[in-house]
C-alpha positions as CSV (number, residue, x, y, z in Angstrom):
1,M,128.8,125.7,105.1
2,D,126.1,123.1,104.5
3,N,126.3,119.4,105.2
4,D,126.9,118.6,101.6
5,E,130.0,120.7,101.6
6,Y,131.4,118.8,104.6
7,I,130.7,115.6,102.8
8,R,132.4,116.7,99.6
9,Q,135.5,117.9,101.6
10,G,136.2,114.3,102.6
11,E,137.4,115.0,106.2
12,P,136.5,111.7,107.9
13,D,135.3,113.0,111.2
14,K,133.3,115.9,109.7
15,R,132.0,113.7,107.0
16,E,130.5,111.1,109.4
17,K,128.9,113.9,111.5
18,A,127.5,115.5,108.4
19,Y,126.0,112.2,107.2
20,A,124.5,111.6,110.7
21,W,122.9,115.1,110.9
22,R,121.7,115.0,107.3
23,T,120.0,111.6,107.9
24,A,118.6,112.8,111.3
25,I,117.1,115.9,109.7
26,G,115.7,114.0,106.7
27,L,114.0,111.3,108.9
28,Q,111.7,113.9,110.4
29,K,109.9,114.0,107.1
30,V,108.3,110.6,107.8
31,D,106.0,112.4,110.2
32,G,105.7,115.5,108.1
33,L,108.0,117.5,110.3
34,S,110.7,120.1,109.4
35,T,113.7,121.3,111.4
36,S,114.4,124.9,112.1
37,D,117.2,127.2,110.8
38,Y,118.5,127.2,114.4
39,L,118.9,123.5,114.4
40,N,120.8,123.6,111.1
41,T,123.2,126.3,112.5
42,T,123.7,124.3,115.7
43,A,124.4,121.1,113.7
44,E,127.0,123.0,111.6
45,R,128.8,124.0,114.8
46,N,128.9,120.4,116.0
47,I,130.1,119.1,112.6
48,N,132.8,121.8,112.6
49,G,134.0,120.7,116.1
50,D,133.0,124.0,117.8
51,I,130.7,122.2,120.2
52,D,130.1,118.5,121.1
53,I,126.8,116.8,120.7
54,A,125.8,117.2,124.3
55,A,126.3,121.0,124.0
56,A,124.3,121.0,120.7
57,Q,121.4,119.2,122.4
58,S,121.5,121.6,125.4
59,L,121.4,124.7,123.1
60,I,118.4,123.3,121.2
61,K,116.5,122.6,124.4
62,S,117.3,126.1,125.7
63,Y,116.2,127.7,122.4
64,Y,112.7,126.2,122.9
65,K,112.6,126.9,126.6
66,F,112.4,130.6,125.8
67,K,110.6,130.5,122.5
68,T,106.9,131.1,122.3
69,L,105.1,128.3,120.5
70,S,101.7,129.1,119.1
71,T,101.0,127.0,116.1
72,P,101.0,123.2,115.4
73,S,104.0,123.7,113.1
74,D,105.9,125.4,115.9
75,F,105.4,122.4,118.2
76,G,106.2,120.1,115.3
77,M,109.5,121.9,114.7
78,E,110.5,121.6,118.3
79,E,109.9,117.9,118.2
80,A,111.9,117.6,114.9
81,D,114.8,119.6,116.3
82,I,115.1,117.6,119.5
83,V,114.7,114.2,117.9
84,A,117.1,115.1,115.1
85,S,119.8,115.9,117.7
86,H,119.2,112.6,119.4
87,I,119.4,110.6,116.1
88,A,122.6,112.4,115.2
89,E,124.1,111.2,118.5
90,L,123.0,107.6,118.1
91,L,124.2,107.3,114.6
92,N,127.7,108.5,115.6
93,E,127.9,105.8,118.3
94,V,129.4,102.4,117.6
95,S,127.7,100.6,120.5
96,F,124.5,98.7,119.7
97,S,122.2,96.0,121.2
98,F,120.2,93.9,118.7
99,S,117.5,92.9,121.2
100,F,114.1,93.8,122.5
101,P,115.6,96.1,125.2
102,G,117.9,97.6,122.5
103,L,114.9,98.5,120.4
104,L,113.1,100.1,123.3
105,S,116.3,102.0,124.2
106,V,116.5,103.5,120.7
107,H,112.9,104.8,121.0
108,R,113.5,106.1,124.6
109,R,116.7,108.0,123.5
110,L,115.1,109.4,120.4
111,F,112.0,110.8,122.1
112,D,113.3,111.6,125.6
113,G,111.8,114.9,126.5
114,V,109.3,114.7,123.7
115,F,106.9,111.8,124.6
116,K,106.0,110.7,128.1
117,F,105.8,107.2,126.7
118,S,109.3,107.2,125.2
119,G,110.9,103.7,125.4
120,K,107.5,102.0,126.1
121,I,105.6,99.8,123.7
122,R,101.9,100.8,123.1
123,D,99.2,99.2,125.3
124,Y,96.4,99.8,122.8
125,D,95.6,98.7,119.3
126,I,96.0,101.1,116.4
127,T,95.0,101.9,112.8
128,K,96.5,104.7,110.6
129,S,94.8,106.3,107.6
130,E,97.4,106.2,104.8
131,W,97.1,108.5,101.8
132,V,99.1,106.0,99.7
133,L,96.2,103.5,100.5
134,G,93.5,105.9,99.7
135,G,92.7,106.4,103.4
136,D,92.8,102.7,104.4
137,T,95.2,101.2,107.0
138,V,97.7,98.5,107.4
139,T,96.8,95.8,109.9
140,Y,99.2,96.1,112.8
141,V,100.0,93.6,115.6
142,N,97.7,93.5,118.6
143,A,99.1,95.3,121.7
144,I,98.9,92.1,123.8
145,D,101.2,90.3,121.3
146,L,103.9,93.0,120.8
147,K,106.7,91.8,123.0
148,D,106.5,88.2,122.0
149,T,106.3,89.1,118.3
150,I,109.3,91.4,118.4
151,E,111.4,88.9,120.3
152,Y,110.5,86.2,117.9
153,D,111.5,88.3,114.8
154,L,114.7,89.4,116.4
155,D,115.6,85.8,117.5
156,Q,114.9,84.5,114.0
157,E,117.2,87.2,112.5
158,K,120.0,86.4,115.0
159,I,120.1,82.7,113.9
160,F,119.8,83.4,110.2
161,N,122.8,82.3,108.2
162,Y,123.9,84.7,105.5
163,Q,126.8,82.6,104.4
164,G,126.9,81.7,100.7
165,L,124.0,84.0,99.8
166,S,124.2,86.3,96.8
167,L,123.9,90.0,97.4
168,D,120.5,89.9,95.7
169,A,119.4,87.2,98.2
170,I,120.8,89.1,101.1
171,V,118.9,92.3,100.1
172,G,115.7,90.3,99.7
173,H,116.1,88.8,103.2
174,I,116.8,92.1,104.8
175,T,113.9,93.7,103.0
176,T,111.6,91.0,104.5
177,F,113.0,91.4,108.0
178,V,112.6,95.1,108.0
179,R,109.1,94.9,106.5
180,D,107.9,92.5,109.2
181,L,109.6,94.4,112.1
182,W,108.0,97.7,111.0
183,Q,104.5,96.1,110.7
184,I,104.6,95.1,114.3
185,H,104.5,98.8,115.0
186,P,105.4,98.5,118.7
187,F,105.3,102.3,119.3
188,G,102.3,104.5,119.2
189,E,104.3,107.4,117.8
190,G,107.8,107.6,116.3
191,N,107.7,104.0,115.0
192,T,109.3,104.6,111.6
193,R,112.0,106.8,112.9
194,T,112.9,104.3,115.5
195,I,112.9,101.4,113.1
196,A,115.1,103.3,110.6
197,V,117.7,104.1,113.2
198,F,117.6,100.6,114.7
199,V,118.0,99.1,111.2
200,I,120.9,101.4,110.2
201,K,122.8,100.5,113.4
202,Y,122.0,96.8,112.9
203,L,123.3,96.7,109.3
204,R,126.4,98.5,110.4
205,S,126.9,96.0,113.2
206,I,127.0,93.1,110.7
207,G,129.5,94.7,108.4
208,F,127.5,96.8,105.9
209,K,129.0,100.2,105.1
210,V,125.7,101.9,104.3
211,E,125.2,105.3,102.8
212,I,122.8,106.4,105.4
213,D,122.0,109.7,103.7
214,L,119.5,107.8,101.5
215,F,117.2,108.1,104.4
216,A,117.6,111.8,104.3
217,E,116.7,112.0,100.6
218,S,113.9,109.3,100.6
219,S,112.6,108.9,104.2
220,W,109.0,109.4,103.2
221,Y,109.4,107.0,100.3
222,F,110.9,104.5,102.8
223,R,107.8,104.7,105.0
224,N,105.3,104.5,102.1
225,S,107.1,101.5,100.7
226,L,106.7,99.8,104.1
227,V,103.0,100.6,104.0
228,R,102.6,99.0,100.5
229,A,104.7,96.0,101.5
230,N,102.3,95.3,104.4
231,Y,98.9,96.1,102.9
232,R,96.5,93.5,101.8
233,N,92.9,93.9,100.7
234,V,91.7,90.8,98.9
235,A,88.2,92.3,98.3
236,K,89.8,95.0,96.2
237,G,92.3,92.6,94.6
238,I,95.3,94.1,96.3
239,E,98.2,92.0,97.7
240,P,101.3,93.2,99.6
241,D,103.9,94.6,97.2
242,S,107.5,94.7,98.4
243,T,108.8,95.9,95.0
244,F,109.1,99.5,96.2
245,L,110.9,98.6,99.4
246,I,113.3,96.3,97.5
247,R,114.2,99.2,95.3
248,F,115.0,101.3,98.3
249,F,117.3,98.6,99.9
250,R,119.0,97.9,96.5
251,N,119.9,101.5,96.4
252,F,120.9,101.5,100.1
253,L,122.9,98.3,100.2
254,M,124.0,97.8,96.6
255,G,124.6,101.4,95.5
256,E,122.0,101.2,92.7
257,R,120.1,104.2,91.5
258,N,116.6,103.0,91.1
259,E,114.0,105.8,90.9
260,L,112.2,106.3,94.1
261,R,108.9,108.1,93.6
262,N,106.0,108.1,96.1
263,R,103.2,108.6,93.6
264,Y,104.0,105.2,91.9
265,M,102.9,103.5,95.2
266,V,99.4,105.1,95.4
267,V,96.8,102.3,95.3
268,K,94.1,104.4,93.7
269,P,95.7,107.5,92.2
270,P,93.5,110.6,92.6
271,E,91.6,111.7,89.6
272,G,92.7,114.8,87.7
273,W,96.4,114.6,88.3
274,E,96.9,117.3,85.8
275,E,97.0,121.1,85.7
276,R,95.8,123.4,82.9
277,T,97.9,126.4,82.2
278,G,96.5,129.9,81.7
279,N,97.9,130.1,78.2
280,G,96.0,128.2,75.5
281,G,94.6,125.6,77.8
282,D,97.6,123.2,77.4
283,V,97.5,120.3,79.8
284,V,100.6,119.8,82.0
285,K,100.8,116.5,83.9
286,E,101.4,116.8,87.6
287,D,104.6,114.8,87.4
288,S,106.0,117.5,85.1
289,D,108.8,119.6,86.6
290,V,106.8,122.8,86.3
291,V,103.7,121.9,88.3
292,K,105.7,119.7,90.7
293,D,107.9,122.7,91.6
294,V,104.9,124.9,92.0
295,V,103.2,122.4,94.3
296,K,106.4,121.9,96.3
297,G,106.8,125.6,96.6
298,I,103.3,126.1,97.9
299,C,103.6,123.3,100.5
300,S,107.0,124.6,101.6
301,R,105.8,128.1,102.2
302,I,102.6,126.9,104.0
303,R,104.7,124.8,106.4
304,K,106.8,127.9,107.2
305,N,103.8,130.2,107.4
306,P,100.5,128.6,107.9
307,L,98.8,132.0,107.9
308,C,99.9,132.8,104.3
309,T,97.4,133.7,101.6
310,A,97.0,132.7,98.0
311,E,98.0,136.2,97.0
312,S,101.2,136.1,99.0
313,L,102.0,132.7,97.6
314,A,101.4,133.9,94.1
315,A,103.8,136.8,94.7
316,D,106.5,134.6,96.1
317,L,106.2,132.1,93.3
318,N,105.7,134.6,90.5
319,I,102.5,133.0,89.3
320,S,98.9,134.0,89.2
321,S,96.7,134.0,92.3
322,R,94.1,132.0,90.3
323,Q,96.6,129.3,89.6
324,V,97.6,129.1,93.3
325,Q,93.9,128.9,94.3
326,R,93.3,126.1,91.8
327,I,96.2,124.1,93.0
328,M,95.3,124.6,96.7
329,Q,91.7,123.6,96.0
330,R,92.9,120.4,94.4
331,L,95.2,119.7,97.4
332,K,92.3,120.2,99.7
333,S,90.0,117.9,97.7
334,E,92.7,115.1,97.8
335,G,93.2,115.4,101.5
336,F,96.8,116.9,101.4
337,L,95.8,120.4,102.6
338,V,93.4,121.3,105.4
339,R,92.0,124.6,106.6
340,I,91.8,124.9,110.4
341,G,89.5,127.6,111.6
342,G,87.6,130.3,109.7
343,R,88.7,132.3,106.7
344,K,89.9,135.3,108.7
345,E,91.2,133.7,111.9
346,G,92.2,130.2,110.6
347,H,95.4,128.7,109.2
348,W,96.5,126.0,106.7
349,E,98.0,122.7,107.6
350,I,99.8,120.3,105.3
351,Q,98.9,116.7,106.3
352,D,101.7,114.6,107.8
353,G,103.8,112.9,105.2
354,T,102.6,114.9,102.2
355,D,105.4,114.7,99.6
356,F,105.3,115.5,95.8
357,R,108.7,114.2,94.8
């Protein structure tokens, strides 16, 4: 039985566990990671009450202790499985500390056994090339100022008075708070996953009954909207745009159904976002269901088997090898797909965060 079925059944305990696992699994997508079938099976056993969360985590760690890992996707899957189990545990806990140590604790618990620096703020400055910014980066807070900046933002939020505000105003304020907290980027790795869990627990602690599975459905959108909300390049005529992040939080806190599409956020959309069919030369835009499904199918199969060929992809998708090669070439030219190694000995890699929703 999948998580959706537990949610539909309406059993309170199973439903809450299912929401937590679904969100935990979905949040791995912010770093381009996917969980394993073993993780999904283990999560189902926990949701069903056959094992507790500690046993689930122990099983996952044992699984990787004896599993041979040989490709980057293998190591990424191990990280995704372990971190997802930790997120599921935190989301099912009521306790929470809205403080600097509390934020560090979330990172430490999420990445315990994954990163040596879990629970520690970075001691170096960073930049991150973002495909939504055409390869540019958001400006993040200097390492030397991290602790003071985090404490200031949290202290300001603690004393903020929500009384008398409309729901629109509340959503606007929370959007700004989360935008600014994320831009500090206190952690070298795992920043967005940590902020997402911290924010979910904070909002619950102040009375919001949030539908956390929105993070499962739109976690990569959430990250990209934070990037756009914090990006400014006056020379290019670009100012920070929180519109996309506001849409997310209006869905999250108000139950609206605003469309959340990553491609709308791209600062300079790649040229040639179209695909010509083999019949009559008709032009099909990339946001059409047909081409979108083909692109998603190719990416999904490459993530599962980085050694796959255009011929095997074509057979799986029931399309021509020529069409697969054309799409893969375009993905390569736009930086979404990378070939590691030679033609015979190499493998494919989908760049972290690539999403074609």
